[in-house]
N, C-alpha and C positions, 0 to 999 in steps of 0.2 A: 217607529221610526220607519218609512217606507221601505219595501223589499229590495225596488232595486238598491238601495244605500247600504242596508244588512250583504244583499250577494258582493258587494261593490268591497265592504269591509274585508270580508270575508279572504277574496280574493287577493286582497293587498297584503292581508297576516300571513296565507298560504304561502304568495312569492316569497316574504319574510323569512318564512320560516324554513323556503329551500335555496334562499340566498345563503343563510349562514348555512344549512346543510354539505353544502359544493362550496363554499369558502374555503381560501387553504387555512388550515388552522395549526400555530405555533403555538410554543410553549416558550419561553422566558428567555434569550440567547440561543434560538434551537431556529435550523430553516423550518419552510412545510415542512407537513408531514409526505414522508419519499425520496425526497435529499438530505442524499449524506453527506456533509463535511468533512474531507478527508485532507488532512497534513502531509505533505512527503519533507522528510528533511532527507538531506543526501548531497553527495557528491555525481562524477559525468557516470557509472557505474546505472546510474537510478535518473540522468536527465541528461546523456547525449540521444541526441536527435535521431532521427530517422532518418535514411538518404532515399528510403520512398517512399514517404510523405512528410519530413520535416519536425515531428512529433516524435518525442520525450514520451516515458514508460508513464509520469501519471495520465500527460494526455489522451494516451491510449487504453488506461484507464480510461480514462473520459467518453474517449469517443466507444468503449466498445458497451459502457454501459447506457448509452443515446442510445445505441444501435438492436439494446437488447429492453429498448422503455423506460429506463431507468435514467436518473440525472446524478451523477456526483460534480461538487462545489470545491476545485481544486485549488488546493494552496501549497504551492510548491517555495522548498529555503533550499536552495540548489546548489552548489557555490565547486565545480570543479577541481578537485585534487585536494578536496580537506578532507578531515579527522571530523567525526561527531565534536569537539570535543574546540575547535579552531574555531567551527561554525557556530557554537554557542559563547569562544572567549569573540569574537566579533558583530557579535547583536543581533546577527542576522534573524533567528529564532525570536529576539524579545521582539523586532520588531514587527513580525508575521503575526506573533500574537497581542503586539502593544494596544489593540481595538478594543482587546476583550471579548474576541471571537472563540467560539469553543468550539471543538473536534467529536465527532463520534468516533472517527478511527486516527491516529497518528502511526504513521510508517518510517523504522530509523535507519535508514543505509550507514554504517562505516565506513572506514578508508579498506579498501581491496584485500588486505593480510593481516592488518590492524588484531584482528579479530585472535586469527589464526597465530598470531608469532608472538603477543602482547596481552594474556587476557586482563594482565591486572590493571591495566591503562583502561580498556576499554569498560572495564566496569566502575572504574572510578568518576569516569565520564559520566553513565545513563546509570551509575544509581547516586550519582551527588552533584548533580549540574542536572536534567533534564529532571528522575526521577518525580524530587519535589515539584514538581513544575506541574505534572498531569494532571493534580487534584484541580490546578484552576485552570486545566488548557480542553479537556476533558470531558466532554456532556454527560452527567450522567449512565453509567451504562455502556460507555467509551473506551474503545480496548485500544492498546500500542501495540503496533506489529515489527517485530524483529525482522529484518531482511538479511536471512544467511545467504551469504557472499560464495561464488564458485570459484573453486579453483583455476585461480589461473593457468595460461600454455605454459611459463616460465615457472616452477616453484618452488626457484630459492625462496628463503633459502633454506625450502625443503631439498632433499634428493631424489624426488620423484613428485607427479601428481597425484600421485594414493598416497603422499605420506604427507604432504598438504591438506588432501579430503580427511585424512581422521584426524587433522589437528583440526580443522574448521567442525569435523560433526561434535572432536569432544569439546571443544572451547564455545562453539553455540549452543551447543546443551546447557553445558554450566550456568552462561553469560544468561541465557531466557530465565531458567530456576531460578538466579538471585534475584532479578529483578521481580520476576513475579512475588519472590518475597519481598524486597524492599513495598512491591502497590498494593500487598495482600490488605495492608491496613486500610489506604487508603481509598482501594477499588475495590468494588468484587467480584470481577474475573482477571484473573490472572491476565500477562501478553501472549501472543502468538506468535511462533517463530516460523518466519515464510518459508517452507523449504526448496529455494529459486537451487540453491548447491544443489539438491538429489536428483531436481526433476531435467540439472544442468546433464549429471552425470548418465541417469539413464540412456538420453538421449546422446551424447558424450562416445559411450559404450558401442554403439551401433554406426553411427553417423563421422564418427572424429573431432578432435576439438574446432577447426575451422569453419564443421556447421554452426557453431554457436558463438565465435569467440571471435575476432574481428582481428584483422594477421597483424595488430599491435599486440598481440597474445592475453592481452585485458580486459577490453571491452568489448560488450557485447554488439555481433549484428544485429542486424532488421531480425532475421527468425529468433535470435534469444528476446530481442523488444516485445519481439508478440510472445514469448512465452514468458518475459516478466510477468509481461501487462494479463493475460488469460490469467497467471496463480494466481496473483492480487485481487482481481476483477472476484476471482471465486472465496478468498477469503473476507475480499471487504462486504460482499455481500451477502455470503454464506450460502456463496447457490453454487451449482457445481457451473462450470466455463463450457461443458461440453457441448451446446450448441451454439456460443456466439459466432459471432460474422469473425467470415476468414480474411475480412478487412483487405492488404496488398497480397498474400501469399497466396498459392498455385491453395485450391480445398483439401488436395490428400494433406501436402504437408503439414497444413491448421489445422486439421483435424487432429494428425498424430500429434502436435505440443498439447492442444487440447487436453486430448488425450493421454495423456503424459501427468501435467500440471493435476486433470481433475482427482487421477489418481493417488500423486504426491500430499494431497490438500486434502485425501481421506471423500472422493467423492466416485 
């Protein structure tokens, strides 16, 4: 074979090898390497929109990831005012996963006061409905993140926000433990409790409830949405949120929120 032919073939083989190396590598049912598929299920505490940018919390997580050079493929199942049971019963979750899509992370946000006031109902929903489906909707090594709601400005039926926070702490810990026990047979890792309420209380102790909670006494304001997003980013990526972008907030406030979030999740 002439030398120039051998050289040409060698170049072609080398180029093919390079293309195989740099091409996105996928496993069955998963996104390309580096892309995380995340399902968010909840109500308006998770899905209300920022007045600054028109983004909800999952969208902010995606934008923070993009600013950090990472990619999140977000699927949202959000219905204002719904419990997780109502979301399930209406078939909204089934429609989201009906095409066989599987997720690296599933974030579950229950109705604002349900876990604190009716732990038994929350357990029935998570253990009886959601947990059995996780083995089919989570990728190998996937995780469930339980969003720990904050105490509302009006603590009813509790006598104070401190009493509401005590119930939230105890009942979310119990719910997380029960869910971990239910998942242990099917999944290698327990669920993760996102300490949203804990980060809220750290900041409210210094700044007061209006710093994070809208005048309606329930929903997050733009500052709180950023706090929620950087906390969830840290959990989803298992990485510190301390160096994330400020987005729409003044730099000193954004840095304080990231510091509180990082401490709450152990970074």
